[in-house]
Each structure stands twice: as structure tokens, then as C-alpha cells.
N, C-alpha and C positions, 0 to 999 in steps of 0.2 A: 520832479516828484516831490511830494511833501515828505519831509522826514518826520519820524516819530519823535515826539517830545519825550523828555525824560519822564518815566512813570507810566507811559502809555504802552500797552502791549497788545499785540494782535495774535491771531492763531496762525500757526505755521500750516503749510499744505499737508504735512504728515499728520498733524493733529486732526485736521478736518477729515482726511481720508479714514482715519481710525474711527471717528465718531460716525461717519456715514456707514462704515462696515458694521459697527456694533448695532446701529439702528436697523440695518437690513437683517441682521441675524435675529434680533428681538422680534421684528415684524414677521419674519418667516416662522419663528417658533409659535407666535400667537396665532397666525393663520393656520398652521398645521393642527394646533390644538382645537381650534374652532371647527375645522373640517372633520377631525376625528369625532368630536362630540356629535355633530350632525349625522355622520355616517353611523355611529353606534346607535343613535336614536332611531334611525330608519331601520337598521337591522333588528333592533329590539321590537319595534312596532310590527315588522313583518313576521317575526318569530311568534309574537303573541297572537297575531291574526291566524297563523297556521295552526297553533295549538287550539285556539277557539273553534276553528272549523272542524278539526278532527274530533274534539270532544263532543261537539253538537251532533255530528254524524253518528258517532259511536253510541251516544245516549239514545237517540230516537230510533235508530235501526235495531238496537238491542231490545228496547222495550217492545217494538212491534214483533220481532221474532219470538219473544217470550209469549206474547199474546196469541200468536198464530196457531191455528189448528191444522192448517194446510199450507205447505211451503213448496213453491216451484221456483227453481233457479236455472238460469241459462248455463249451458256447459261452458267451461273456461273460467271466467271471472265471477260468474254467478249473477251478472246483471244483464237484462232486467231481472229483478227479484220480485216475485209475486207472493203475497201473504194473504190468507183469508181466515176469518173466524166469525163465529156467531156469538153474540153476547147472550148468555142464558137468562139474564134478568129482563132485558128489553126485547129480545128476539131480533135485534138489529143485526143484519149481515154486513160485515165490513171487509172490503177488498182494498189492499194497499199494494201499490206497485212502485218500486224504486228503479229509476233509470239514471244513467249518466248522460248529460246533455252538454253540448258545447257552450262555452261562455261567449257572449256577443263580442266582447272586446279582445278576445284572444284568438290566436291562430287555431285552425281545426285540430291540430295535433297537440295543442297546449292543454293546460289544466281545464277541468270540467266542473260542472255543477252536479250535485246529487239531488235529483228531483223526486219528490214524494207525491203520488197521486192517491187520494183516499176517496173511495166511494162507499157511502153508507146507505143501505137499503132497509128501511123499516118494514116490518111485516104489513103487506097490503098497501104500502105507500110508494111514492116515486123515489128513485135513488137521488142522492145529492152528492156531487163530486167537488172536491177541492184539490187544487194543485199548489204545492209550495216548494220552495228551494230549501233543502235541509242544510247544505254546506256548499261552499264555493272553493275554487283553487284545488280541487281534488286531482292529484296526478296519478294515484293508484288506489283502486278499491277492489276488494275481492271477498267472496264468501266461500269458505271451504268447510265441508262437514268434518266433524270430529268422530262421528260414528258412521259405519257403512250405509245404514239405511236412511240417511237424512234426505237425500234427493231422489226422486221427486215424491211428493205427497206421503211423507212418512210421519208418524206420530212423534218420533224422536226429534227434538228441536235443538240439539247441541251443535254448535258450529263456531268457527273463528271468523270474525269480521275484521279484515285488515284494511286500514285506510291511511293514505298519505296525502297531506296538503302541502303545496309548495307556493309560497308567496315571496316574490322577488327571488333571492338566492337562499332563503331560509325555508326549511321543510321540517315537518313533524310526522312521524309514523307511529301509529298505535295498533295493537292487536287486541281486540275485544273477544274474550272467550264467553260465548253466550250459552248458558246451560239452564234448563228449567229448574226451578226450585224443587227440592224433594217433596213428593206428594202432590205436585201440581199436574 
């Protein structure tokens, strides 16, 4: 074997093992940090999607309930929910029906879509129907009266609309208290 000349030094086995161990610890710490950043980003994105779905459902359903002159809701959750009104200015009769339908990419017992079907019938004209999805990932939705005469077909339009959206492991629940404006 070659002997080391004076002034030449090498690394001992212990020094090499310490460097490898420290490199492993630093690499593990960096990997964990990156993983947590990606995980937090996914959770935040799912949370924002759930909040958006709940807000959209609450806004549109509340507006339609306030407009309605006639409300019919199914026993239990209140869905399907049927709302009818006639616009005094145009004479158009509007019928809105909300239903919960399965999402194509989810199992039957999974989150659902809140579907809105609107039929507008002008006086003496043919009806026109449009169907749209108001919100997705709805895991719970219910309509409950806040006054005894709300269902069915009552002129009092006060109710609570409770909706929960679940995206991934994140969920958001809101209760919308829908009351007619004074004098309306």
C-alpha cells in the first residue's frame, strides 16, 4: 500500500459516516418541508372550493326563495324544492325546481350537485326551460321553515337553508336565514 506523504491527509471512516448522516438529516428535513407545503396547498385549495360552493348555493337559493310567491318542499330535507312566481311587470310566470343529483365521478352515496331548473312562461308564449348546476360537492342540504305555515304554499317565506360542501377532507357548512324584507 501507498503510504501517505507528510502533509497529505485523508478522511477517516468516522468523519465520512458523520457527513453522510448529516446529509441524510438535511435531505429528510427538506423533503418533509416540501411535502408539507404541497399538502397545505391542497388542503387550502379544497377549503376554498368548499366555501365557494356553499356561498354560491346560498346566494342563488336565497334569492329565489325571496322572489317566490308559492313554495313547495319535500318532507324531510326539503328537496326537491319548487318555487313559483309571476313577474307583475312582464307577466312572465317562473317556476324553479331545485334537486340534488349524483355527481358522475363520485359514488352514489357521495357528494351531490345542486341542480336548478328554471321554466319561464311568457303570457301567450311557449315556455323556455334552462337547467344549470348551482353547486357541487354538496354533502348536506336542507330547507326548514322558521314559521309554522311555511310549507306548503304559504305566503310566509321565512326559512333556514343549511348547506354543507365537502371537497377532499375539507368541508364548509353555512346556514342561511331567508326572510322577506319588511313590506315585501
